[in-house]
mmCIF file of the N, C-alpha and C atoms, coordinates in Angstrom:
data_MODEL
# 
_entry.id   MODEL 
# 
loop_
_atom_site.group_PDB 
_atom_site.id 
_atom_site.type_symbol 
_atom_site.label_atom_id 
_atom_site.label_alt_id 
_atom_site.label_comp_id 
_atom_site.label_asym_id 
_atom_site.label_entity_id 
_atom_site.label_seq_id 
_atom_site.pdbx_PDB_ins_code 
_atom_site.Cartn_x 
_atom_site.Cartn_y 
_atom_site.Cartn_z 
_atom_site.occupancy 
_atom_site.B_iso_or_equiv 
_atom_site.pdbx_formal_charge 
_atom_site.auth_seq_id 
_atom_site.auth_comp_id 
_atom_site.auth_asym_id 
_atom_site.auth_atom_id 
_atom_site.pdbx_PDB_model_num 
ATOM 1   N N  . MET A 1 1  ? 165.477 -54.290 155.813 1.00 0.00 ? 1  MET A N  1 
ATOM 2   C CA . MET A 1 1  ? 164.141 -54.493 155.107 1.00 0.00 ? 1  MET A CA 1 
ATOM 3   C C  . MET A 1 1  ? 164.212 -54.069 153.693 1.00 0.00 ? 1  MET A C  1 
ATOM 4   N N  . LEU A 1 2  ? 163.721 -54.804 152.853 1.00 0.00 ? 2  LEU A N  1 
ATOM 5   C CA . LEU A 1 2  ? 163.610 -54.351 151.466 1.00 0.00 ? 2  LEU A CA 1 
ATOM 6   C C  . LEU A 1 2  ? 162.239 -53.863 151.078 1.00 0.00 ? 2  LEU A C  1 
ATOM 7   N N  . VAL A 1 3  ? 162.196 -52.707 150.489 1.00 0.00 ? 3  VAL A N  1 
ATOM 8   C CA . VAL A 1 3  ? 160.878 -52.110 150.194 1.00 0.00 ? 3  VAL A CA 1 
ATOM 9   C C  . VAL A 1 3  ? 160.934 -51.862 148.686 1.00 0.00 ? 3  VAL A C  1 
ATOM 10  N N  . ILE A 1 4  ? 159.979 -52.510 147.884 1.00 0.00 ? 4  ILE A N  1 
ATOM 11  C CA . ILE A 1 4  ? 159.979 -52.320 146.473 1.00 0.00 ? 4  ILE A CA 1 
ATOM 12  C C  . ILE A 1 4  ? 158.569 -52.207 146.009 1.00 0.00 ? 4  ILE A C  1 
ATOM 13  N N  . LYS A 1 5  ? 158.374 -51.510 144.945 1.00 0.00 ? 5  LYS A N  1 
ATOM 14  C CA . LYS A 1 5  ? 157.130 -51.290 144.303 1.00 0.00 ? 5  LYS A CA 1 
ATOM 15  C C  . LYS A 1 5  ? 156.665 -52.384 143.203 1.00 0.00 ? 5  LYS A C  1 
ATOM 16  N N  . ARG A 1 6  ? 155.569 -52.788 143.255 1.00 0.00 ? 6  ARG A N  1 
ATOM 17  C CA . ARG A 1 6  ? 154.945 -53.774 142.306 1.00 0.00 ? 6  ARG A CA 1 
ATOM 18  C C  . ARG A 1 6  ? 153.737 -53.453 141.808 1.00 0.00 ? 6  ARG A C  1 
ATOM 19  N N  . LYS A 1 7  ? 153.472 -53.831 140.505 1.00 0.00 ? 7  LYS A N  1 
ATOM 20  C CA . LYS A 1 7  ? 152.074 -53.638 140.089 1.00 0.00 ? 7  LYS A CA 1 
ATOM 21  C C  . LYS A 1 7  ? 151.445 -54.887 139.834 1.00 0.00 ? 7  LYS A C  1 
ATOM 22  N N  . THR A 1 8  ? 150.072 -54.873 139.589 1.00 0.00 ? 8  THR A N  1 
ATOM 23  C CA . THR A 1 8  ? 149.294 -56.006 139.441 1.00 0.00 ? 8  THR A CA 1 
ATOM 24  C C  . THR A 1 8  ? 149.874 -56.946 138.439 1.00 0.00 ? 8  THR A C  1 
ATOM 25  N N  . ASN A 1 9  ? 150.003 -58.296 138.777 1.00 0.00 ? 9  ASN A N  1 
ATOM 26  C CA . ASN A 1 9  ? 150.379 -59.308 138.050 1.00 0.00 ? 9  ASN A CA 1 
ATOM 27  C C  . ASN A 1 9  ? 152.079 -59.399 138.048 1.00 0.00 ? 9  ASN A C  1 
ATOM 28  N N  . GLU A 1 10 ? 152.622 -58.510 138.821 1.00 0.00 ? 10 GLU A N  1 
ATOM 29  C CA . GLU A 1 10 ? 154.205 -58.554 138.944 1.00 0.00 ? 10 GLU A CA 1 
ATOM 30  C C  . GLU A 1 10 ? 154.457 -59.359 140.260 1.00 0.00 ? 10 GLU A C  1 
ATOM 31  N N  . SER A 1 11 ? 155.651 -59.890 140.378 1.00 0.00 ? 11 SER A N  1 
ATOM 32  C CA . SER A 1 11 ? 155.963 -60.762 141.507 1.00 0.00 ? 11 SER A CA 1 
ATOM 33  C C  . SER A 1 11 ? 157.356 -60.521 142.023 1.00 0.00 ? 11 SER A C  1 
ATOM 34  N N  . ILE A 1 12 ? 157.746 -61.068 143.181 1.00 0.00 ? 12 ILE A N  1 
ATOM 35  C CA . ILE A 1 12 ? 159.119 -60.975 143.682 1.00 0.00 ? 12 ILE A CA 1 
ATOM 36  C C  . ILE A 1 12 ? 159.302 -62.469 144.156 1.00 0.00 ? 12 ILE A C  1 
ATOM 37  N N  . LEU A 1 13 ? 160.559 -62.827 144.085 1.00 0.00 ? 13 LEU A N  1 
ATOM 38  C CA . LEU A 1 13 ? 161.114 -64.078 144.592 1.00 0.00 ? 13 LEU A CA 1 
ATOM 39  C C  . LEU A 1 13 ? 161.790 -64.037 145.798 1.00 0.00 ? 13 LEU A C  1 
ATOM 40  N N  . ILE A 1 14 ? 161.648 -64.999 146.681 1.00 0.00 ? 14 ILE A N  1 
ATOM 41  C CA . ILE A 1 14 ? 162.221 -65.151 147.871 1.00 0.00 ? 14 ILE A CA 1 
ATOM 42  C C  . ILE A 1 14 ? 162.907 -66.477 147.834 1.00 0.00 ? 14 ILE A C  1 
ATOM 43  N N  . GLY A 1 15 ? 164.362 -66.517 147.786 1.00 0.00 ? 15 GLY A N  1 
ATOM 44  C CA . GLY A 1 15 ? 165.100 -67.602 147.614 1.00 0.00 ? 15 GLY A CA 1 
ATOM 45  C C  . GLY A 1 15 ? 164.806 -68.094 146.276 1.00 0.00 ? 15 GLY A C  1 
ATOM 46  N N  . ASP A 1 16 ? 165.011 -69.374 146.143 1.00 0.00 ? 16 ASP A N  1 
ATOM 47  C CA . ASP A 1 16 ? 164.853 -70.211 144.701 1.00 0.00 ? 16 ASP A CA 1 
ATOM 48  C C  . ASP A 1 16 ? 163.427 -70.571 144.548 1.00 0.00 ? 16 ASP A C  1 
ATOM 49  N N  . ASN A 1 17 ? 162.773 -70.697 145.639 1.00 0.00 ? 17 ASN A N  1 
ATOM 50  C CA . ASN A 1 17 ? 161.425 -71.599 145.517 1.00 0.00 ? 17 ASN A CA 1 
ATOM 51  C C  . ASN A 1 17 ? 160.183 -70.810 146.050 1.00 0.00 ? 17 ASN A C  1 
ATOM 52  N N  . ILE A 1 18 ? 160.185 -69.550 146.339 1.00 0.00 ? 18 ILE A N  1 
ATOM 53  C CA . ILE A 1 18 ? 158.960 -68.876 146.861 1.00 0.00 ? 18 ILE A CA 1 
ATOM 54  C C  . ILE A 1 18 ? 158.812 -67.581 145.977 1.00 0.00 ? 18 ILE A C  1 
ATOM 55  N N  . GLU A 1 19 ? 157.546 -67.538 145.515 1.00 0.00 ? 19 GLU A N  1 
ATOM 56  C CA . GLU A 1 19 ? 157.220 -66.507 144.639 1.00 0.00 ? 19 GLU A CA 1 
ATOM 57  C C  . GLU A 1 19 ? 155.947 -65.797 145.164 1.00 0.00 ? 19 GLU A C  1 
ATOM 58  N N  . VAL A 1 20 ? 156.077 -64.467 145.388 1.00 0.00 ? 20 VAL A N  1 
ATOM 59  C CA . VAL A 1 20 ? 154.871 -63.671 145.842 1.00 0.00 ? 20 VAL A CA 1 
ATOM 60  C C  . VAL A 1 20 ? 154.398 -62.753 144.728 1.00 0.00 ? 20 VAL A C  1 
ATOM 61  N N  . ILE A 1 21 ? 153.091 -62.942 144.261 1.00 0.00 ? 21 ILE A N  1 
ATOM 62  C CA . ILE A 1 21 ? 152.469 -62.297 143.168 1.00 0.00 ? 21 ILE A CA 1 
ATOM 63  C C  . ILE A 1 21 ? 151.447 -61.378 143.646 1.00 0.00 ? 21 ILE A C  1 
ATOM 64  N N  . ILE A 1 22 ? 151.514 -60.016 143.154 1.00 0.00 ? 22 ILE A N  1 
ATOM 65  C CA . ILE A 1 22 ? 150.560 -59.166 143.343 1.00 0.00 ? 22 ILE A CA 1 
ATOM 66  C C  . ILE A 1 22 ? 149.293 -59.540 142.535 1.00 0.00 ? 22 ILE A C  1 
ATOM 67  N N  . SER A 1 23 ? 148.346 -60.116 142.972 1.00 0.00 ? 23 SER A N  1 
ATOM 68  C CA . SER A 1 23 ? 147.244 -60.377 141.960 1.00 0.00 ? 23 SER A CA 1 
ATOM 69  C C  . SER A 1 23 ? 146.121 -59.405 141.912 1.00 0.00 ? 23 SER A C  1 
ATOM 70  N N  . GLU A 1 24 ? 145.972 -58.534 142.727 1.00 0.00 ? 24 GLU A N  1 
ATOM 71  C CA . GLU A 1 24 ? 144.939 -57.479 142.676 1.00 0.00 ? 24 GLU A CA 1 
ATOM 72  C C  . GLU A 1 24 ? 145.230 -56.270 143.661 1.00 0.00 ? 24 GLU A C  1 
ATOM 73  N N  . ILE A 1 25 ? 145.023 -55.141 143.215 1.00 0.00 ? 25 ILE A N  1 
ATOM 74  C CA . ILE A 1 25 ? 145.142 -53.907 143.947 1.00 0.00 ? 25 ILE A CA 1 
ATOM 75  C C  . ILE A 1 25 ? 143.832 -53.108 143.941 1.00 0.00 ? 25 ILE A C  1 
ATOM 76  N N  . SER A 1 26 ? 143.033 -52.968 144.920 1.00 0.00 ? 26 SER A N  1 
ATOM 77  C CA . SER A 1 26 ? 141.868 -52.252 145.093 1.00 0.00 ? 26 SER A CA 1 
ATOM 78  C C  . SER A 1 26 ? 141.746 -51.178 146.136 1.00 0.00 ? 26 SER A C  1 
ATOM 79  N N  . GLY A 1 27 ? 141.938 -50.007 146.032 1.00 0.00 ? 27 GLY A N  1 
ATOM 80  C CA . GLY A 1 27 ? 141.938 -49.022 147.036 1.00 0.00 ? 27 GLY A CA 1 
ATOM 81  C C  . GLY A 1 27 ? 143.102 -49.245 148.000 1.00 0.00 ? 27 GLY A C  1 
ATOM 82  N N  . ASP A 1 28 ? 142.880 -49.391 149.230 1.00 0.00 ? 28 ASP A N  1 
ATOM 83  C CA . ASP A 1 28 ? 143.953 -49.580 150.169 1.00 0.00 ? 28 ASP A CA 1 
ATOM 84  C C  . ASP A 1 28 ? 144.203 -51.147 150.418 1.00 0.00 ? 28 ASP A C  1 
ATOM 85  N N  . LYS A 1 29 ? 143.747 -52.026 149.598 1.00 0.00 ? 29 LYS A N  1 
ATOM 86  C CA . LYS A 1 29 ? 143.873 -53.450 149.768 1.00 0.00 ? 29 LYS A CA 1 
ATOM 87  C C  . LYS A 1 29 ? 144.705 -54.036 148.671 1.00 0.00 ? 29 LYS A C  1 
ATOM 88  N N  . VAL A 1 30 ? 145.544 -54.997 149.085 1.00 0.00 ? 30 VAL A N  1 
ATOM 89  C CA . VAL A 1 30 ? 146.475 -55.703 148.035 1.00 0.00 ? 30 VAL A CA 1 
ATOM 90  C C  . VAL A 1 30 ? 145.992 -57.193 148.195 1.00 0.00 ? 30 VAL A C  1 
ATOM 91  N N  . LYS A 1 31 ? 145.718 -57.804 146.981 1.00 0.00 ? 31 LYS A N  1 
ATOM 92  C CA . LYS A 1 31 ? 145.587 -59.367 147.086 1.00 0.00 ? 31 LYS A CA 1 
ATOM 93  C C  . LYS A 1 31 ? 146.885 -59.921 146.585 1.00 0.00 ? 31 LYS A C  1 
ATOM 94  N N  . ILE A 1 32 ? 147.449 -60.847 147.405 1.00 0.00 ? 32 ILE A N  1 
ATOM 95  C CA . ILE A 1 32 ? 148.664 -61.545 146.948 1.00 0.00 ? 32 ILE A CA 1 
ATOM 96  C C  . ILE A 1 32 ? 148.432 -62.885 146.763 1.00 0.00 ? 32 ILE A C  1 
ATOM 97  N N  . ALA A 1 33 ? 149.240 -63.574 145.950 1.00 0.00 ? 33 ALA A N  1 
ATOM 98  C CA . ALA A 1 33 ? 149.258 -65.102 145.899 1.00 0.00 ? 33 ALA A CA 1 
ATOM 99  C C  . ALA A 1 33 ? 150.749 -65.532 146.174 1.00 0.00 ? 33 ALA A C  1 
ATOM 100 N N  . ILE A 1 34 ? 150.740 -66.752 146.753 1.00 0.00 ? 34 ILE A N  1 
ATOM 101 C CA . ILE A 1 34 ? 152.097 -67.093 147.205 1.00 0.00 ? 34 ILE A CA 1 
ATOM 102 C C  . ILE A 1 34 ? 152.345 -68.516 146.603 1.00 0.00 ? 34 ILE A C  1 
ATOM 103 N N  . ASN A 1 35 ? 153.348 -68.711 145.935 1.00 0.00 ? 35 ASN A N  1 
ATOM 104 C CA . ASN A 1 35 ? 153.689 -69.973 145.403 1.00 0.00 ? 35 ASN A CA 1 
ATOM 105 C C  . ASN A 1 35 ? 155.000 -70.431 146.179 1.00 0.00 ? 35 ASN A C  1 
ATOM 106 N N  . ALA A 1 36 ? 154.946 -71.611 147.168 1.00 0.00 ? 36 ALA A N  1 
ATOM 107 C CA . ALA A 1 36 ? 155.709 -72.044 147.909 1.00 0.00 ? 36 ALA A CA 1 
ATOM 108 C C  . ALA A 1 36 ? 155.740 -73.608 148.038 1.00 0.00 ? 36 ALA A C  1 
ATOM 109 N N  . PRO A 1 37 ? 156.761 -74.093 148.280 1.00 0.00 ? 37 PRO A N  1 
ATOM 110 C CA . PRO A 1 37 ? 156.659 -75.599 148.676 1.00 0.00 ? 37 PRO A CA 1 
ATOM 111 C C  . PRO A 1 37 ? 155.735 -75.871 149.815 1.00 0.00 ? 37 PRO A C  1 
ATOM 112 N N  . ASN A 1 38 ? 155.179 -77.078 149.896 1.00 0.00 ? 38 ASN A N  1 
ATOM 113 C CA . ASN A 1 38 ? 154.221 -77.388 150.868 1.00 0.00 ? 38 ASN A CA 1 
ATOM 114 C C  . ASN A 1 38 ? 154.820 -77.434 152.233 1.00 0.00 ? 38 ASN A C  1 
ATOM 115 N N  . ASP A 1 39 ? 156.190 -77.585 152.353 1.00 0.00 ? 39 ASP A N  1 
ATOM 116 C CA . ASP A 1 39 ? 156.680 -77.616 153.702 1.00 0.00 ? 39 ASP A CA 1 
ATOM 117 C C  . ASP A 1 39 ? 156.902 -76.130 154.272 1.00 0.00 ? 39 ASP A C  1 
ATOM 118 N N  . VAL A 1 40 ? 156.671 -75.133 153.419 1.00 0.00 ? 40 VAL A N  1 
ATOM 119 C CA . VAL A 1 40 ? 156.904 -73.830 153.828 1.00 0.00 ? 40 VAL A CA 1 
ATOM 120 C C  . VAL A 1 40 ? 155.701 -73.442 154.512 1.00 0.00 ? 40 VAL A C  1 
ATOM 121 N N  . LYS A 1 41 ? 155.690 -73.188 155.782 1.00 0.00 ? 41 LYS A N  1 
ATOM 122 C CA . LYS A 1 41 ? 154.527 -72.668 156.563 1.00 0.00 ? 41 LYS A CA 1 
ATOM 123 C C  . LYS A 1 41 ? 154.189 -71.147 156.246 1.00 0.00 ? 41 LYS A C  1 
ATOM 124 N N  . ILE A 1 42 ? 152.981 -70.795 155.858 1.00 0.00 ? 42 ILE A N  1 
ATOM 125 C CA . ILE A 1 42 ? 152.446 -69.405 155.552 1.00 0.00 ? 42 ILE A CA 1 
ATOM 126 C C  . ILE A 1 42 ? 151.218 -69.088 156.508 1.00 0.00 ? 42 ILE A C  1 
ATOM 127 N N  . ILE A 1 43 ? 151.407 -68.081 157.228 1.00 0.00 ? 43 ILE A N  1 
ATOM 128 C CA . ILE A 1 43 ? 150.365 -67.688 158.031 1.00 0.00 ? 43 ILE A CA 1 
ATOM 129 C C  . ILE A 1 43 ? 150.446 -66.119 158.248 1.00 0.00 ? 43 ILE A C  1 
ATOM 130 N N  . ARG A 1 44 ? 149.099 -65.604 158.369 1.00 0.00 ? 44 ARG A N  1 
ATOM 131 C CA . ARG A 1 44 ? 149.116 -64.219 158.471 1.00 0.00 ? 44 ARG A CA 1 
ATOM 132 C C  . ARG A 1 44 ? 149.589 -63.817 159.823 1.00 0.00 ? 44 ARG A C  1 
ATOM 133 N N  . LYS A 1 45 ? 150.226 -62.672 159.878 1.00 0.00 ? 45 LYS A N  1 
ATOM 134 C CA . LYS A 1 45 ? 151.029 -62.279 161.023 1.00 0.00 ? 45 LYS A CA 1 
ATOM 135 C C  . LYS A 1 45 ? 150.032 -62.012 162.272 1.00 0.00 ? 45 LYS A C  1 
ATOM 136 N N  . GLU A 1 46 ? 148.918 -61.393 162.014 1.00 0.00 ? 46 GLU A N  1 
ATOM 137 C CA . GLU A 1 46 ? 147.964 -61.074 163.065 1.00 0.00 ? 46 GLU A CA 1 
ATOM 138 C C  . GLU A 1 46 ? 147.314 -62.508 163.585 1.00 0.00 ? 46 GLU A C  1 
ATOM 139 N N  . LEU A 1 47 ? 147.296 -63.416 162.871 1.00 0.00 ? 47 LEU A N  1 
ATOM 140 C CA . LEU A 1 47 ? 146.855 -64.733 163.553 1.00 0.00 ? 47 LEU A CA 1 
ATOM 141 C C  . LEU A 1 47 ? 147.912 -65.384 164.332 1.00 0.00 ? 47 LEU A C  1 
ATOM 142 N N  . LYS A 1 48 ? 149.248 -65.419 163.919 1.00 0.00 ? 48 LYS A N  1 
ATOM 143 C CA . LYS A 1 48 ? 150.258 -65.735 164.792 1.00 0.00 ? 48 LYS A CA 1 
ATOM 144 C C  . LYS A 1 48 ? 150.324 -65.043 166.178 1.00 0.00 ? 48 LYS A C  1 
ATOM 145 N N  . GLU A 1 49 ? 150.171 -63.594 165.980 1.00 0.00 ? 49 GLU A N  1 
ATOM 146 C CA . GLU A 1 49 ? 150.177 -62.793 167.270 1.00 0.00 ? 49 GLU A CA 1 
ATOM 147 C C  . GLU A 1 49 ? 148.968 -63.259 168.230 1.00 0.00 ? 49 GLU A C  1 
ATOM 148 N N  . THR A 1 50 ? 147.860 -63.488 167.675 1.00 0.00 ? 50 THR A N  1 
ATOM 149 C CA . THR A 1 50 ? 146.763 -63.834 168.395 1.00 0.00 ? 50 THR A CA 1 
ATOM 150 C C  . THR A 1 50 ? 147.082 -65.297 169.000 1.00 0.00 ? 50 THR A C  1 
ATOM 151 N N  . LEU A 1 51 ? 147.608 -66.182 168.383 1.00 0.00 ? 51 LEU A N  1 
ATOM 152 C CA . LEU A 1 51 ? 147.832 -67.581 168.910 1.00 0.00 ? 51 LEU A CA 1 
ATOM 153 C C  . LEU A 1 51 ? 148.854 -67.317 170.008 1.00 0.00 ? 51 LEU A C  1 
ATOM 154 N N  . GLU A 1 52 ? 149.865 -66.546 169.905 1.00 0.00 ? 52 GLU A N  1 
ATOM 155 C CA . GLU A 1 52 ? 150.956 -66.392 170.882 1.00 0.00 ? 52 GLU A CA 1 
ATOM 156 C C  . GLU A 1 52 ? 150.379 -65.684 172.118 1.00 0.00 ? 52 GLU A C  1 
ATOM 157 N N  . PHE A 1 53 ? 149.433 -64.628 171.967 1.00 0.00 ? 53 PHE A N  1 
ATOM 158 C CA . PHE A 1 53 ? 148.694 -64.087 173.029 1.00 0.00 ? 53 PHE A CA 1 
ATOM 159 C C  . PHE A 1 53 ? 147.927 -64.928 173.835 1.00 0.00 ? 53 PHE A C  1 
ATOM 160 N N  . ASN A 1 54 ? 147.190 -65.875 173.169 1.00 0.00 ? 54 ASN A N  1 
ATOM 161 C CA . ASN A 1 54 ? 146.217 -66.760 173.780 1.00 0.00 ? 54 ASN A CA 1 
ATOM 162 C C  . ASN A 1 54 ? 147.056 -67.784 174.569 1.00 0.00 ? 54 ASN A C  1 
ATOM 163 N N  . LYS A 1 55 ? 148.246 -68.279 173.923 1.00 0.00 ? 55 LYS A N  1 
ATOM 164 C CA . LYS A 1 55 ? 149.168 -69.248 174.612 1.00 0.00 ? 55 LYS A CA 1 
ATOM 165 C C  . LYS A 1 55 ? 149.750 -68.638 175.849 1.00 0.00 ? 55 LYS A C  1 
ATOM 166 N N  . ASN A 1 56 ? 150.220 -67.324 175.860 1.00 0.00 ? 56 ASN A N  1 
ATOM 167 C CA . ASN A 1 56 ? 150.651 -66.846 176.937 1.00 0.00 ? 56 ASN A CA 1 
ATOM 168 C C  . ASN A 1 56 ? 149.674 -66.616 178.040 1.00 0.00 ? 56 ASN A C  1 
ATOM 169 N N  . ALA A 1 57 ? 148.355 -66.315 177.658 1.00 0.00 ? 57 ALA A N  1 
ATOM 170 C CA . ALA A 1 57 ? 147.258 -66.144 178.590 1.00 0.00 ? 57 ALA A CA 1 
ATOM 171 C C  . ALA A 1 57 ? 146.937 -67.448 179.343 1.00 0.00 ? 57 ALA A C  1 
ATOM 172 N N  . VAL A 1 58 ? 147.118 -68.529 178.760 1.00 0.00 ? 58 VAL A N  1 
ATOM 173 C CA . VAL A 1 58 ? 146.786 -69.799 179.244 1.00 0.00 ? 58 VAL A CA 1 
ATOM 174 C C  . VAL A 1 58 ? 147.989 -70.118 180.294 1.00 0.00 ? 58 VAL A C  1 
ATOM 175 N N  . THR A 1 59 ? 149.132 -69.993 179.845 1.00 0.00 ? 59 THR A N  1 
ATOM 176 C CA . THR A 1 59 ? 150.294 -70.513 180.543 1.00 0.00 ? 59 THR A CA 1 
ATOM 177 C C  . THR A 1 59 ? 150.606 -69.539 181.878 1.00 0.00 ? 59 THR A C  1 
ATOM 178 N N  . ASN A 1 60 ? 150.092 -68.312 181.738 1.00 0.00 ? 60 ASN A N  1 
ATOM 179 C CA . ASN A 1 60 ? 150.356 -67.360 182.985 1.00 0.00 ? 60 ASN A CA 1 
ATOM 180 C C  . ASN A 1 60 ? 149.038 -67.238 183.860 1.00 0.00 ? 60 ASN A C  1 
ATOM 181 N N  . ILE A 1 61 ? 148.242 -68.391 183.963 1.00 0.00 ? 61 ILE A N  1 
ATOM 182 C CA . ILE A 1 61 ? 147.131 -68.331 184.878 1.00 0.00 ? 61 ILE A CA 1 
ATOM 183 C C  . ILE A 1 61 ? 147.467 -68.125 186.215 1.00 0.00 ? 61 ILE A C  1 
ATOM 184 N N  . ASN A 1 62 ? 146.921 -67.267 187.103 1.00 0.00 ? 62 ASN A N  1 
ATOM 185 C CA . ASN A 1 62 ? 147.241 -66.936 188.408 1.00 0.00 ? 62 ASN A CA 1 
ATOM 186 C C  . ASN A 1 62 ? 146.924 -68.204 189.203 1.00 0.00 ? 62 ASN A C  1 
ATOM 187 N N  . LYS A 1 63 ? 147.751 -68.879 190.063 1.00 0.00 ? 63 LYS A N  1 
ATOM 188 C CA . LYS A 1 63 ? 147.402 -70.111 190.610 1.00 0.00 ? 63 LYS A CA 1 
ATOM 189 C C  . LYS A 1 63 ? 146.578 -69.935 191.878 1.00 0.00 ? 63 LYS A C  1 
ATOM 190 N N  . ASP A 1 64 ? 146.491 -68.672 192.372 1.00 0.00 ? 64 ASP A N  1 
ATOM 191 C CA . ASP A 1 64 ? 145.557 -68.367 193.507 1.00 0.00 ? 64 ASP A CA 1 
ATOM 192 C C  . ASP A 1 64 ? 144.205 -68.469 192.903 1.00 0.00 ? 64 ASP A C  1 
ATOM 193 N N  . LYS A 1 65 ? 143.975 -67.868 191.732 1.00 0.00 ? 65 LYS A N  1 
ATOM 194 C CA . LYS A 1 65 ? 142.631 -67.700 191.082 1.00 0.00 ? 65 LYS A CA 1 
ATOM 195 C C  . LYS A 1 65 ? 142.244 -69.100 190.561 1.00 0.00 ? 65 LYS A C  1 
ATOM 196 N N  . MET A 1 66 ? 143.154 -70.029 190.174 1.00 0.00 ? 66 MET A N  1 
ATOM 197 C CA . MET A 1 66 ? 142.806 -71.441 189.924 1.00 0.00 ? 66 MET A CA 1 
ATOM 198 C C  . MET A 1 66 ? 142.331 -72.142 191.141 1.00 0.00 ? 66 MET A C  1 
ATOM 199 N N  . ASN A 1 67 ? 142.896 -71.926 192.240 1.00 0.00 ? 67 ASN A N  1 
ATOM 200 C CA . ASN A 1 67 ? 142.558 -72.609 193.581 1.00 0.00 ? 67 ASN A CA 1 
ATOM 201 C C  . ASN A 1 67 ? 141.079 -72.055 194.049 1.00 0.00 ? 67 ASN A C  1 
ATOM 202 N N  . GLU A 1 68 ? 140.989 -70.881 193.755 1.00 0.00 ? 68 GLU A N  1 
ATOM 203 C CA . GLU A 1 68 ? 139.672 -70.245 193.971 1.00 0.00 ? 68 GLU A CA 1 
ATOM 204 C C  . GLU A 1 68 ? 138.571 -70.824 193.274 1.00 0.00 ? 68 GLU A C  1 
ATOM 205 N N  . LEU A 1 69 ? 138.844 -70.948 191.863 1.00 0.00 ? 69 LEU A N  1 
ATOM 206 C CA . LEU A 1 69 ? 137.946 -71.749 191.025 1.00 0.00 ? 69 LEU A CA 1 
ATOM 207 C C  . LEU A 1 69 ? 137.747 -73.157 191.347 1.00 0.00 ? 69 LEU A C  1 
ATOM 208 N N  . LYS A 1 70 ? 138.546 -73.783 191.576 1.00 0.00 ? 70 LYS A N  1 
ATOM 209 C CA . LYS A 1 70 ? 138.613 -75.304 192.194 1.00 0.00 ? 70 LYS A CA 1 
ATOM 210 C C  . LYS A 1 70 ? 137.723 -75.403 193.384 1.00 0.00 ? 70 LYS A C  1 
ATOM 211 N N  . ALA A 1 71 ? 137.966 -74.488 194.344 1.00 0.00 ? 71 ALA A N  1 
ATOM 212 C CA . ALA A 1 71 ? 137.000 -74.387 195.540 1.00 0.00 ? 71 ALA A CA 1 
ATOM 213 C C  . ALA A 1 71 ? 135.524 -74.299 195.178 1.00 0.00 ? 71 ALA A C  1 
ATOM 214 N N  . SER A 1 72 ? 135.402 -73.208 194.244 1.00 0.00 ? 72 SER A N  1 
ATOM 215 C CA . SER A 1 72 ? 133.901 -73.072 193.850 1.00 0.00 ? 72 SER A CA 1 
ATOM 216 C C  . SER A 1 72 ? 133.338 -74.197 193.287 1.00 0.00 ? 72 SER A C  1 
ATOM 217 N N  . PHE A 1 73 ? 133.982 -74.963 192.461 1.00 0.00 ? 73 PHE A N  1 
ATOM 218 C CA . PHE A 1 73 ? 133.494 -76.255 191.826 1.00 0.00 ? 73 PHE A CA 1 
ATOM 219 C C  . PHE A 1 73 ? 133.085 -77.263 192.801 1.00 0.00 ? 73 PHE A C  1 
ATOM 220 N N  . LYS A 1 74 ? 134.104 -77.384 193.870 1.00 0.00 ? 74 LYS A N  1 
ATOM 221 C CA . LYS A 1 74 ? 133.987 -78.381 194.893 1.00 0.00 ? 74 LYS A CA 1 
ATOM 222 C C  . LYS A 1 74 ? 132.603 -77.949 195.630 1.00 0.00 ? 74 LYS A C  1 
ATOM 223 N N  . LYS A 1 75 ? 132.422 -76.757 195.933 1.00 0.00 ? 75 LYS A N  1 
ATOM 224 C CA . LYS A 1 75 ? 131.204 -76.240 196.737 1.00 0.00 ? 75 LYS A CA 1 
ATOM 225 C C  . LYS A 1 75 ? 129.916 -76.582 195.828 1.00 0.00 ? 75 LYS A C  1 
ATOM 226 N N  . ILE A 1 76 ? 129.982 -76.465 194.573 1.00 0.00 ? 76 ILE A N  1 
ATOM 227 C CA . ILE A 1 76 ? 128.906 -76.673 193.545 1.00 0.00 ? 76 ILE A CA 1 
ATOM 228 C C  . ILE A 1 76 ? 128.500 -78.282 193.711 1.00 0.00 ? 76 ILE A C  1 
ATOM 229 N N  . GLU A 1 77 ? 129.552 -79.096 193.715 1.00 0.00 ? 77 GLU A N  1 
ATOM 230 C CA . GLU A 1 77 ? 129.328 -80.505 193.568 1.00 0.00 ? 77 GLU A CA 1 
ATOM 231 C C  . GLU A 1 77 ? 128.737 -81.034 194.959 1.00 0.00 ? 77 GLU A C  1 
ATOM 232 N N  . LYS A 1 78 ? 128.835 -80.387 196.034 1.00 0.00 ? 78 LYS A N  1 
ATOM 233 C CA . LYS A 1 78 ? 128.256 -80.917 197.286 1.00 0.00 ? 78 LYS A CA 1 
ATOM 234 C C  . LYS A 1 78 ? 126.761 -80.616 197.266 1.00 0.00 ? 78 LYS A C  1 
# 
């Protein structure tokens, strides 16, 4: 892992075509701007973790619980 210090309006380059610019520093928050090609996917880490958590929750549904739920719906339909 590379750790470097940057001031407002300074930047770093990742490869030849991605630039990360420090656009504002206020207290404990840092606002960054990212210049990258359109085909480079940029997403906040916490959003990706939430998506992965939700995907795992859906794929790990307990089959017994699903069968109980189906039975409950069938009773309601009658």
